[in-house]
C-alpha positions, 0 to 999 in steps of 0.5 A: 958717150953713145948709144944704141937701142938693144932689145936683148940687153942683159939685166946686169948691163941695165943695172950697171948703166943705172948705177953709172947715171946715179953716180954722176955729180949733181953739182952743176958747178962740178968741173967736168972733163974737157968734152963735158964743158958747157961750151962744147955741148953748146957748140954741138947742139948748134950743129945739130940744130943747123943740120936738122933745120937744113934737112927739114927746111925749117927753123929748129930750137932746142932747150936742154936742162941737165938736172944739175943746174945747167941749161942750153938754148940754141936755134938754127934755120929760117924763121921767115922765108920771105925775109930770110930771117934766121931763128933765134934761141929766145924766139917764142914758138906756137906749141899746140898740145904742149898746152895740155901740160898746163891745163891738166896740172891746173886741174890736178892742183885742185885735186891736190887741194881737195877742191876736186876729186879725180873720180867725181862727175865732170858734168857739174863742173861745166854745166853751170857755165854752159847753161849761162852761155845759152848752151845745153848741159852735157847730158842734153848735148851728148845723152845720159851717158855723159853723166857718167864721165868723170874728171879722170876720164877727161884727163886720161882720154877715156871720156868718149867725147867726140874730138873736134880736131881730128887728124889728116887721115880722118879728113881734118875738117876743122883745119878747113874750117879755120883756114876758111876763116883764118883770122876768126878766133874760134872759142870753146863755146863755138867748138862745143856747138860744132861737136857731134851730139853723141859720145864715141864710146861708153865713158871709161871703156876705151882710150882715144886721144881727144883734144875736146876734153881739154877744151871743156876742161878749160871751161871747168877751170873757168867755172871753178875760179870765176863762177858760172857767170864768168866769161871763159876768156877771163880765165888766167891760164898762167895761174897754174905757174907756181910763184917759186918759178916766177921768183927764179925769173922763169916763165916770163915769156910764156903767153896764152893767146885768146885772140889775134894772129900768131904774128902778134906773139912770135916772129916765127912764121909757121909752115904747113906742109901737110900735103894733099888734100891740104897742100902739095907734098913737095917740101920747101917754103914755096909749097907751104901754107904760112899760118903766121897771120891766122888766129893763134887761139888754136883750141884754147886750153888744148893748144894755145901756148906760145913760148920759147924753149927755155920756158918750156924746159923750165916748166917740164922740169918743174912739173916732172922733176924731183922738186915737184914744184907744180903738183904733188909727188902723188899727182906726178905718179897719177900723171905717169899712170898709163893704164888704159881700158883692156882692149882699147889698143892704146899701148900705154901711150897716155897718162894724165896730161902726159905722153909716155915718150919712151917710144918717141925717144927711141932709146933703151930703158932706163935712159930712154924713159921719158914723159912730156908732150907732143905739140902739133898744130897748124904750121908748128910741131914740137916735143917736150920730154923729161928723162927720170934717169938723168933728171934732164929735160929736152925741148924741141920746137920747129916752125914746120908741120908735116904728116910724119911729125918726125923732126922733133923726135929726130932732133931729140935723139941727137940732142939727148944722145949728146947730153948723155955724152956730155955728162959722161965726158965722152966724145959726142956720137953721131945719131940717127932716128928711124921712125917706126910709127906716128910719134915713135921710132928707134934712136941709134948713136954711133961713136967715131973711133979711129976713123971707124964707126962702133955701136956702143951702149950708154956707159 
């Protein structure tokens, strides 16, 4: 099977594609054509990982679940350039903002239980712990407008809170703070102390990606579960994981570091090649900052998860899939609601704790519809995507950080295209990913037919 992005696809073609996908066998044990065998796809994914690892000079790990009970994990490239250690499929990776796929649902579980409400004021959820820690309450810190911030605003990136972790094109000051004190574990209270004392905008009037909200959300969860006198680092971030997943033997290697270097949690060294003013732009391990011995706390509940791709694929499937193991179907729908304030310029990119990754997949609807999260942190970049049309999940992790952040989406393009071919029992395509924005682009796949290349649709 192969695919091409087609902006003028007839509705009849789209419906035929959707009917085809819905007709695929759901039994993971159902016999497939030779091109659809488990081993054949495994070999294809290993080849993709190897090619992309060589292209980007890093390690690449891929985890896939086909929505029918089968899974694949592969890895290629170099985990440690100094020792020339190869990457392994079960290596944990530092996954940055994929942490928000845990923190947001932890809040939604409380909404499901009726403990919290999405439209309740956020300040009371956090003021007790702030006050007990000797910090000003929200209104005292940010002004009276902070009293109008709701839980939904924080989750949906519409709170107006100033972001402590700005991107490279805004100066990236927090990177320099962390790099100067590489082994210091900057906790949420220290982050709170360093925030600007003014909201960026009136709560609910705009949407702007903000990791600060998910750091403060961690404090709210800690206050709820431990009381105002509790310590933030006593909050168990694994408490969001349902027992059903544990009973299946899933999520056993997932960690949420609160202190210590990444070297304590993964053999995967992380390489920062962000270029000037951080480092030279030339690719290659010689010109990268190796962050392996830097603190792995990484923004706490906004960015500290460390896990192998197998665990994150299991989590993403459980979170967005039809079993609804993590939150209720109603909360799943809330997560997918990307409606943003008029004029905010968000282009429907973010729901609640979830990116609309359709643009990142670069594929035509409905196959390209995807939900999940990007993960970009010092030395590592990743993506985790769930595709409702097939109930498939694709996770890509790398030990590389670059400005373009295109290697996860590039790998996803080829990996998901190959999975679709596998499901249909068709020859694997040759896929290319053309980046058209910060985290999105166009995925085009070409089927090799009689020594020629032919662009074809998904069916």
